[in-house]
TIVO-641453 format. One line per 8 residues: for each residue x, y, z of C-alpha. Coordinates in steps of 0.25 Angstrom, whole numbers, plus 2048, in hexadecimal, padded with zeros to 3 digits. Example, Ala and Ser with C-alpha at 12.3 -4.5 7.8 and 13.67 -1.06 7.14 Angstrom:
% TIVO-641453
831 7EE 81F ~ 837 7FC 81D
% end
This chain:
% TIVO-641453
801 82F 865 ~ 807 83B 85C ~ 815 837 860 ~ 813 828 85C ~ 80F 82D 84E ~ 81A 838 84C ~ 824 82E 845 ~ 81B 82E 839
816 83A 830 ~ 807 837 831 ~ 803 840 825 ~ 7F5 83E 81F ~ 7FB 836 813 ~ 803 82D 81D ~ 7F7 82A 825 ~ 7EF 827 818
7F9 81E 813 ~ 7FA 816 820 ~ 7EB 816 822 ~ 7EA 810 814 ~ 7F3 805 817 ~ 7EC 801 823 ~ 7DF 802 81C ~ 7E4 7F9 811
7E9 7EF 81B ~ 7DC 7EE 822 ~ 7D5 7ED 815 ~ 7DE 7E2 810 ~ 7DC 7DA 81E ~ 7CD 7DB 81D ~ 7CD 7D7 80E ~ 7D7 7CB 811
7CD 7C6 81D ~ 7C1 7C7 814 ~ 7C8 7C1 807 ~ 7D5 7BA 809 ~ 7DE 7BD 7FE ~ 7E5 7B2 7F5 ~ 7F3 7B3 7EF ~ 7F3 7B7 7E1
7FE 7BB 7D7 ~ 7FD 7C8 7D0 ~ 808 7D0 7C9 ~ 811 7CF 7D6 ~ 81B 7C4 7D6 ~ 815 7BD 7E2 ~ 807 7B8 7E6 ~ 801 7C2 7EF
7F5 7C4 7F8 ~ 7ED 7D1 7FA ~ 7F5 7D5 806 ~ 802 7D2 7FE ~ 7FE 7DB 7F3 ~ 7FA 7E6 7FD ~ 808 7E5 804 ~ 810 7E5 7F6
807 7F0 7F1 ~ 809 7F9 7FD ~ 818 7F7 7FC ~ 818 7FA 7ED ~ 810 806 7F0 ~ 819 80B 7FA ~ 825 809 7F1 ~ 81E 811 7E6
81C 81C 7F0 ~ 82A 81C 7F4 ~ 82F 81C 7E6 ~ 825 827 7E2 ~ 82A 830 7EE ~ 839 82D 7EB ~ 838 82F 7DC ~ 82E 83A 7D9
82B 848 7DD ~ 81C 846 7DA ~ 811 845 7E5 ~ 811 839 7ED ~ 803 836 7EB ~ 806 832 7DD ~ 80F 827 7E3 ~ 805 823 7ED
7FB 821 7E2 ~ 804 819 7D9 ~ 808 811 7E6 ~ 7F9 80E 7E8 ~ 7F7 80A 7DA ~ 802 800 7DB ~ 7FC 7FB 7E8 ~ 7EF 7F9 7E1
7F6 7F2 7D5 ~ 7FD 7E8 7DF ~ 7F1 7E5 7E6 ~ 7E8 7E2 7DA ~ 7F2 7DB 7D0 ~ 7FE 7D8 7D9
% end
């Protein structure tokens, strides 16, 4: 088993990140089954469902983190926090 996971640096932050993604997907699936979403138009230029906004928000948060890591020498947790806020904004008003 150890050799199968050797390709990835499974540090605690990486494990937390992927666990959070899995928990979000499970939560969104349960939410969708209990209360199906309807498309709506927010500040994004397209009509989106909750799942669309989650996907767009996760991609945007990833890009924010990459830009933060590439453009600053400040702690990466600040970039992660900004990415999380961007995700919340896209989920709520996107």
